[in-house]
C-alpha positions as CSV (number, residue, x, y, z in Angstrom):
1,X,101.4,96.5,97.9
2,X,101.8,100.1,96.8
3,X,99.6,103.0,95.8
4,X,100.8,105.1,92.9
5,X,99.6,108.6,92.2
6,X,100.6,110.8,89.3
7,X,101.5,114.5,89.9
8,X,100.4,117.4,87.7
9,X,103.9,117.5,86.1
10,X,103.8,113.8,85.1
11,X,106.0,112.4,87.8
12,X,104.8,109.7,90.2
13,X,104.6,109.2,93.9
14,X,104.4,105.7,95.6
15,X,103.1,104.9,99.0
16,X,103.4,101.6,100.9
17,X,99.9,100.3,101.8
18,X,101.2,98.4,104.9
19,X,103.0,101.2,106.7
20,X,101.6,104.2,104.7
21,X,105.1,105.5,104.3
22,X,105.9,107.5,101.1
23,X,108.5,105.4,99.4
24,X,109.3,107.8,96.6
25,X,108.0,111.1,95.2
26,X,108.5,112.9,92.0
27,X,109.7,109.8,90.2
28,X,109.8,110.1,86.4
29,X,109.2,106.5,85.3
30,X,107.2,103.6,86.5
31,X,110.3,101.4,86.0
32,X,112.1,103.6,88.6
33,X,109.1,103.2,90.9
34,X,109.5,99.5,90.8
35,X,113.2,99.7,91.6
36,X,112.5,102.0,94.6
37,X,109.7,99.8,95.9
38,X,111.9,96.8,95.8
39,X,114.4,98.5,98.1
40,X,111.7,99.6,100.6
41,X,111.8,97.6,103.9
42,X,108.4,98.0,105.4
43,X,108.6,97.9,109.2
44,X,104.9,97.0,109.6
45,X,105.1,94.1,107.1
46,X,108.3,92.8,108.8
47,X,106.7,92.8,112.2
48,X,103.6,91.1,110.8
49,X,105.7,88.4,109.2
50,X,107.7,88.0,112.4
51,X,104.5,87.6,114.5
52,X,103.2,85.1,112.0
53,X,106.3,82.9,112.6
54,X,105.7,82.7,116.4
55,X,106.0,79.4,118.1
56,X,103.4,76.9,116.9
57,X,103.0,73.2,117.7
58,X,103.7,72.4,114.0
59,X,106.9,74.4,113.7
60,X,110.0,73.6,115.8
61,X,111.6,76.8,117.1
62,X,114.9,78.1,115.8
63,X,116.1,80.1,118.8
64,X,117.8,78.1,121.7
65,X,115.6,79.6,124.4
66,X,112.5,78.6,122.5
67,X,113.5,74.9,122.2
68,X,112.8,74.0,125.8
69,X,109.4,75.7,125.8
70,X,108.4,74.1,122.6
71,X,109.6,70.7,123.6
72,X,107.8,70.9,126.9
73,X,104.6,72.0,125.1
74,X,104.8,69.1,122.7
75,X,105.8,66.3,125.1
76,X,104.6,67.6,128.4
77,X,106.7,68.1,131.5
78,X,109.3,65.4,132.0
79,X,108.6,65.0,135.7
80,X,105.1,63.5,135.2
81,X,104.5,60.3,137.2
């Protein structure tokens, strides 16, 4: 999501609404704004997406060190009597 503002000289600025970073300023066309916004990698959104993918009982982990923890949480400790 981006916020667009138009300058007095007719150019545009665009700001990311996740990290509030100015993605571009003094851009002459809205088409160019779209291209610049597509290239923006938002650190706040990337972190939020990563945290949303944390281990959950419904999603098997992908990292090797997560597998043992996830398996233990799903099946319980293997040394139960």
